[in-house]
C-alpha positions in Angstrom: -35.2 27.9 11.4 -34.8 30.2 8.3 -31.0 30.0 8.2 -28.9 26.9 7.2 -26.7 27.6 10.3 -29.8 27.4 12.5 -30.9 24.1 10.9 -27.4 22.7 11.2 -27.4 23.5 15.0 -30.8 21.8 15.4 -29.6 18.7 13.5 -26.5 18.5 15.6 -28.4 18.8 18.9 -31.0 16.2 17.8 -28.3 13.8 16.8 -27.1 13.9 20.4 -24.0 16.1 20.2 -24.1 18.8 22.9 -21.4 21.0 21.4 -20.1 21.9 18.0 -16.7 20.7 19.1 -18.0 17.3 20.1 -19.6 16.8 16.6 -16.5 18.0 14.8 -14.3 15.6 16.8 -16.7 12.7 16.3 -16.7 13.1 12.5 -13.2 14.3 11.9 -14.1 17.8 10.8 -12.0 20.9 11.3 -13.4 22.5 14.5 -13.1 26.1 13.4 -14.7 25.4 10.0 -17.6 23.5 11.5 -18.1 26.2 14.2 -18.1 28.9 11.6 -20.7 27.0 9.5 -22.9 26.5 12.5 -22.7 30.1 13.9 -23.4 31.6 10.4 -20.0 33.2 10.0 -19.1 31.0 7.0 -21.9 29.7 4.7 -21.5 26.1 3.7 -22.0 24.6 0.2 -24.6 22.0 -0.8 -21.8 19.4 -1.0 -20.8 20.2 2.6 -24.5 20.0 3.6 -24.6 16.5 2.2 -21.7 15.5 4.5 -23.4 17.1 7.5 -26.8 15.7 6.7 -25.3 12.2 6.4 -23.7 12.5 9.8 -26.7 13.9 11.5 -29.3 11.7 9.7 -31.3 14.6 8.1 -32.1 15.4 4.5 -29.5 17.6 2.8 -32.2 19.5 0.9 -33.8 20.5 4.2 -30.5 21.4 5.8 -29.4 23.6 2.9 -32.6 25.1 1.5 -35.4 24.1 4.0 -36.9 22.0 1.3 -39.2 19.2 2.4 -39.1 17.4 5.8 -36.1 17.3 8.1 -35.9 13.5 7.7 -37.2 10.8 5.4 -39.9 8.8 7.0 -38.4 5.4 7.6 -40.1 2.4 9.0 -39.2 1.7 12.6 -36.6 -1.0 12.9 -35.5 -0.6 9.2 -32.7 1.2 7.5 -32.2 2.2 3.9 -30.4 0.1 1.2 -28.2 2.8 -0.2 -27.0 1.2 -3.4 -25.5 -1.7 -5.3 -21.9 -3.0 -5.0 -20.1 -5.7 -7.0 -21.6 -4.9 -10.4 -18.0 -4.4 -11.6 -14.7 -5.7 -10.3 -13.7 -2.3 -8.9 -15.9 -2.5 -5.8 -17.6 0.8 -6.6 -21.0 1.4 -4.8 -23.5 2.6 -7.4 -26.2 5.1 -6.5 -24.8 5.6 -3.1 -25.7 9.3 -3.0 -28.3 11.6 -4.6 -31.1 9.1 -4.6 -33.9 8.3 -2.3 -33.7 4.7 -1.1 -36.5 2.5 -2.5 -35.8 -0.5 -0.4 -35.3 -1.0 3.4 -33.7 -3.8 5.4 -34.0 -4.6 9.1 -31.4 -3.2 11.5 -28.9 -6.1 11.9 -28.0 -7.7 15.3 -25.8 -5.3 17.2 -26.6 -2.5 14.7 -28.1 0.9 15.3 -30.3 3.4 13.4 -27.0 4.5 11.8 -26.8 1.2 10.0 -26.9 1.2 6.2 -27.1 -1.6 3.7 -25.6 -2.3 0.3 -27.0 -4.9 -2.1 -24.4 -7.2 -3.8 -25.0 -7.4 -7.6 -23.1 -9.9 -9.7 -20.3 -12.3 -8.7 -17.2 -10.0 -8.4 -17.6 -10.0 -4.6 -17.5 -13.8 -4.4 -15.6 -14.9 -1.4 -17.0 -12.1 0.6 -20.7 -11.9 -0.4 -22.7 -13.6 -3.1 -25.0 -12.0 -5.7 -28.1 -10.8 -3.8 -26.5 -10.6 -0.4 -26.7 -7.5 1.9 -23.6 -5.8 3.3 -24.2 -3.6 6.4 -22.1 -0.9 7.8 -22.5 1.9 10.4 -22.7 5.2 8.6 -20.5 7.2 11.0 -18.4 9.1 8.4 -15.2 8.9 10.6 -11.6 8.5 9.5 -10.0 5.0 9.2 -8.7 3.4 12.4 -5.8 1.0 12.8 -8.1 -1.9 13.5 -9.4 -1.6 10.0 -6.1 -2.4 8.3 -6.2 -5.8 6.6 -10.0 -5.9 6.6 -12.6 -5.4 3.9 -14.4 -2.1 4.8 -16.6 0.6 3.2 -14.7 3.8 2.3 -15.2 7.1 0.5 -12.2 8.4 -1.4 -11.5 12.0 -2.3 -12.9 11.4 -5.8 -16.4 11.0 -4.4 -16.5 7.3 -4.9 -17.8 4.9 -2.3 -16.0 1.6 -2.4 -15.9 -1.8 -0.7 -12.2 -2.7 -0.4 -9.6 -4.3 1.8 -7.8 -1.5 3.6 -4.0 -1.6 3.5 -1.2 0.9 4.4 -0.1 3.2 1.6 3.3 4.5 0.8 3.1 7.2 3.5 1.0 8.5 6.3 -2.5 9.5 5.3 -2.6 7.3 2.2 -4.1 3.8 1.8 -4.0 1.0 -0.7 -7.4 -0.4 -1.5 -7.4 -4.0 -2.5 -10.3 -5.3 -4.5 -12.0 -8.7 -3.8 -11.5 -9.1 -7.6 -9.7 -6.6 -9.6 -6.7 -4.3 -9.4 -5.5 -2.6 -6.2 -5.9 1.1 -6.0 -2.7 2.6 -4.5 -2.2 5.6 -2.3 -5.8 6.7 -2.0 -6.9 9.5 0.2 -10.0 8.7 2.3 -12.7 10.9 3.6 -14.1 8.2 5.9 -14.1 4.4 6.4 -16.5 2.0 8.1 -16.3 -1.5 9.3 -18.7 -4.1 7.7 -20.9 -5.1 10.6 -23.0 -7.8 9.0 -23.4 -9.8 5.8 -26.8 -11.4 5.1 -26.7 -14.2 2.5 -29.0 -13.9 -0.6 -31.7 -16.4 0.5 -32.3 -14.6 3.8 -31.9 -11.1 2.2 -34.7 -11.8 -0.2 -37.0 -12.6 2.7 -36.2 -9.5 4.8 -36.0 -6.6 2.2 -39.1 -4.4 2.2 -40.1 -1.6 -0.2 -39.8 1.9 1.1 -42.7 3.0 -1.1 
């Protein structure tokens, strides 16, 4: 496994996708681009490796440069708390990428090992989740679907921000308005992916179930 393309193929197979086309369809990637990355005809950037690594649940450093283990060691039945949300009225998730998680939370009822949690900080999410609560979502990295419209979801926009916002139709196809729980609405945003919120754990219970990853 001395080539990034070889490691990408291994990650895809171990994630349960039998073909490159199946993985590309599942995550909304261009089939030709992904196939070229996997067969070695087109090298991929570290930024793209982070996207592939998130989808296949491997470490981007391993995927891109063979540095360290393929996956972080995680306690069975627990998933990482990726970052904080609600520290400002914009619904921006802080520390969502580029950091090793220091805390873990149990997989919620109906969740899978793809579940991820966000910790609410402050009171700007009041009405959805209080300070100290956990918000779970399934980290599928797939495009928004019609059943998400009108609901508060987790999204990544094309400016690299991860947000918790109510998803509304934009002025034309492919654009979305993102309504804050508290704060201004961001209009006509382009999204890389969107995910339903699958569970919200109130602060009292969250304090009892969070465990340190260290």
